[in-house]
N, C-alpha and C positions, 0 to 999 in steps of 0.2 A: 434561551433556545428551547424550542419544544421538540418532542420526539421525532416529528416528521423531518425537520431540518437536520437533526442529529443522524437519523437513518441515512439520509442522502449524503451527509458528510462522510460517514463511515464507508458507504458504498463507493464513493468517489475516490477516497484515499486508497482503498483496496484495489481499485481498478487502475492499473498502471501499465507501463510498457511491457511487462512480463506476459501479459495476456496474448501477445502476438506469437510468442514462441511456446506458449503453454501446452497446446496439444502434442507437440514434439516431446516436451519434457515429460508429459504423462506417459507417452508411448515408450520412451527410453527407460524411464525409472520405475514405472508401475506396471506397464505391459498391457496386454489385451484386456478389454473392458476396464480400462483405467478409471472410468467414471466412478466405479465403486470405491476405489482408493481415494479419489477426490472427495467423495462424500464422507469417508472416514476421517480424512484430514480436516474437513470442515467441522466435524463433531469435536475433534481435538481442539480446534480454535474456539469452538463454542464453550468447551470446558474452561479454556483460558479466560473467556469473557465472563463465565460464572465466577471465577476467582476475583476478577475485577469487580463484579457485582457485590461480592462479600466485602471487599474493601470499601465500596461505596456505602453500604449499609452500616458498617462498623464505624466509618469516619464521620457519618452524619453530615456529609456535604463538605467537609474540610478538604483542602487541596492536598495532593500527595506531598508537596513541598512542606506544608505545615506539619504533616505527620512526621516526616524525616527530621526536620529542624527542631522538633520538640524533644527528640530523644538522642540525636547524634550531634556531637560538637561541630562547630563551624569549620575547624581545620580539616575535618574528615569529609564533610559533604561538599565543600567547595571543589576539590578535584573530581569528585563524582559528577557534579553538575557540569564541569568543563568537559569531561569525557562524553557525557550524554549530549551536550550541545554539539560537540565535534561529530559524534555518531550520526545525529539527525541531519546536520548540515551535509555530511558525506552522503547519506542515503538519498536525500532529496536531490542533491546535485548529480549523483551518478544515475539516478532514474531518468532525469531529464537529458543528461548527456547521451545515454543509451537511446532515448527517443530521437534525439537530434541526429545521431549517427545513422539510424535507420531511415530517417526522413531525408538525409542527404543522399543516401543510396538510392532512394526511390525517385526523388524529384530534383535535387540540386547537387549533382555529382561534382560540379566545379566550384561550388560555394564553400567558403571556409566555415566549418561547423561552429566555430566560436562566435560567428556573427549571429547565427540562429539561436545558439545557446544564450548569448547576451541579451537578445530580445526577450526571451522567456524569463530570464532573471530580472529584467526591468519590470515586466508584468508582475512577477512575484513580489518585487519591492512595493509596487503600487498597492496590491491587494493586502500585503502584510501590514502596511501602514494604516489600513482601515479597521483593523481589529477583527476578532473572531466572529462577532455577530454578522458583520458585513461579508466576511469570508463565507459564512454559512449561507447567506442569501445568494452570493455569487455561485456557490456550488449547486444551488437549486436550479439556477438558470442553465448552467453548464450540463447538469443532469438531463434536462429536457433535450438538449442537442444530441447527447450520446445515446439516450435510451431509444430514440426512434430508429437507430441503426439496427436494432434487434430484428426489425421486420424484414430486413434483407435476407434473413435466414430462409424465409419461405421460397426464395428464388431457387434454392438448391434441392427442393423436394423431388423434382423429377429425376435427378441423378443420384439421389440418396438411396442406399441399400442397407437394410438391417443385417444382411448376411455378412457384411464386412466386419461386424463386431466379433464374429466367431463364437464358438461355445466355450472357449478357454478363458480362464481368469488369471490375470497377473503372469502371463507367459510372454517370452520373447524380449525380456529386458536386456540391457547391456550388462556386462560383468561389473561386479562391485558389491559392497556391503549393502544389504537391503535397507537398513535403517538410514544410512547416508543417502541412498537414492531417493527414498521417500522424502527425506529432509530437503532435497533439491526442488521438490514440487511445492512444499509448504509456503514459500514466499509469496505465492499468488494470493494468500489471505492476509499478509502482513499489512498493518495499518490500524486495525481495531484497537491495539494497545494504547493509542493516544487518547482513548476514552478516559484513562486515568487522569489526564490533565483537564478534562472537561467538568470535573465535579463542581468547582465554584461557579461555573457559568450555567448551571441548570438547577432549577428548584424541584421540589417534590412533584409539583404539577407538570413539570416538563417530561417526566418519565424517561429519564436519561437512558437507563439500561434497556428499556423497551426499544428505543430507537437504535441502540447499538446492535441488539439481536436482529431486528428487522433488516438493518443495513447489511449486516454480515450474511444473513441467509438469502437475501435478494441477490447479493453478489455471487453467492454459491450457485443459485439458480441460473444466473447469467453464464457463469463458467461452465456448468454442466450442459447448458444448451449449446454452447460453442463446441465443447468436446464431442457431444453427440453428433453435431453436424459434421465436424471434421472426420470423426471415426467412421461415419457412414458415407462420406463423400470420397475420401482417399482410402487406399489400402493401408494396412498396418505398416508395411515396409516403406511405403511412400511417406507416411507421417514421420518416421524416424530419419528419413533422408532430407526432409525439407527444413530449412533453417527457421522460417517464419510461416508456418502452415496457414495461419489466419489471413495473412496478406496474400498468399497464393490462392486461398479460397476466394477472397474478394476479387481477385483478378479475373475470375471466370464470369463475373457479372458484366453483361452487355446491355447498355441502355442506348436508345437512339439519340438522346440529347446530351449524353455525357461520355467522354472518353476516359479510360483508366479510373474507374470508380474507386479502386483501392486507394489511390492517392488522395481523393477527396475525403474518404472515410478516415484514413490515417490522420489527415490534417485536423479533422474534427476531434479526434482523440487527444489532441493537444490540450484541450480543456481539462480532461481527467488527470493528465500528468502535471498540469499547472496547479491543480488543487493539491496534488501530492507534495510538490515542492513547497507550496505555501504553508501547508499544515506542518510539515517537518521543520520548516524555518520558524514557524510560530512556536513550536515546541522548544526549539533551541533558544528562541528569544525569551521564553519564560525562564529558562535556566540562567541566562545571562542577567536578567533582571534581578534574580535572587542573589547573584554574586555581586553585582554592581548596582545596588538600589539607588545610589545617588546620581547615576549617569542618565542623561536624557534618553527616552525611548527611541527617538528618531536617530540618535547617534548609534545606538546598538543595532538598529535596523540597517543602517548604512554599513556597519562593520560586517553584519551577516551577509549582506548582498555582495560585498567584496570577497568574502571567504567563499561564498557559493560560486562566484564567477571564477575563482581560482581553481576550483575542482574541474572546471571545463578544460583545463590544460592537461589533466592527468591521463585519462584514457584516450589514446589517439585513434584506435581502431575498435571495431565492435567486439572482437575477442577479448581485448584488454578490459573493456567496459564490463563484459560478462564476468571476468575473473574478479574484478574489484567489487562488483555488485554482489556476487556470491559470498564473499568474505563479510561484507557489511550486512547482508541479509541474515547470515548465521548469527552475527552479533546481536541483531535486532530480535531474532527469534529467542535467543537466550534471555535477553532483557524482558521480552513480553511475558515470559513465564516466571522469571526471577523477581521482577518488580512487585507484582501483587503478593507473592509469598513473603517477601521482605516486609512489605507494608502491613500485612496481617500479623506478622510477628511483633512489629513495633506497636501496633494498636493493642495487641493482647498484653504486652508489657506495660503500656501506658494505662490501660484499664485496671490492671492488677495493682499498679502503683497508686492509682486514684483510690481504689478500695482500701488499701492499707492506710492511706492518709485519713480516710473517713472513720476507720475503726481506731 
């Protein structure tokens, strides 16, 4: 995979259903001129990517699994891999279930959400069976579908007012611990940590980390553009009261040949959420392959598909999905920072042990 496809892959996995409620989360937890806080959080994520880059350089292209298994006994890393697989299955499944619940609210109020969820899981199974290289190609096509939607932002220029940003910074937030509140916004960047699993699939000529940085910062640009549009179109208090400000924003679009444009745009964003569930399922599949090396890959893919479909039964309403997603997101944030640090420690120990053997 070259850096271009990697950049799109990272962008698409970071772009998930949380984008539709993101302006409200920023207003509630960061406050006025929250775009500044989003930029700071993006830099925190970039620091995390830099840690991953250190691992990539020190590992010389070896996979994260090889680094762990070289220093940690099998009876220790097997339960860790099982937990990681469960975490990624849960994260992918809950992201899509949240998308389906909103989709049901918008377009199919009488349809069983499990039916829509099951269709997406079947699409995931098809893409998962094609391997990471074909997943990367599919994400490039889906990227084209989603990126053209940015141009709809020009529609709101006539009603956009810079005065709605106010002169205050980080004011008007809801009560609570500031660190915890900012942590609630950080999940809009989650996804880049899967770059740790891409080491064996990229050569030096691929410029893996260049693609990760570009994908992350392009996603940051998209998020900032959406925040600037919402903060300049709605009042600050409106933003805090709207459950999904981006959907409300899109509902203002009126075209002579299309009714309810927000439904069409939301449907197109299925592709971004599909890539998210596929990549998290692929990450879980890599863990299961290390645990069960003798089992056929197609059987493991079927098991993953069944487990993912099982997560569709858990959150019955949107509020439950939010609670489950927050719990899983916090676990993933912890993993995204802890994993490169642990790998760096293992690599340092392995290098020291190698030097002692040479002397």
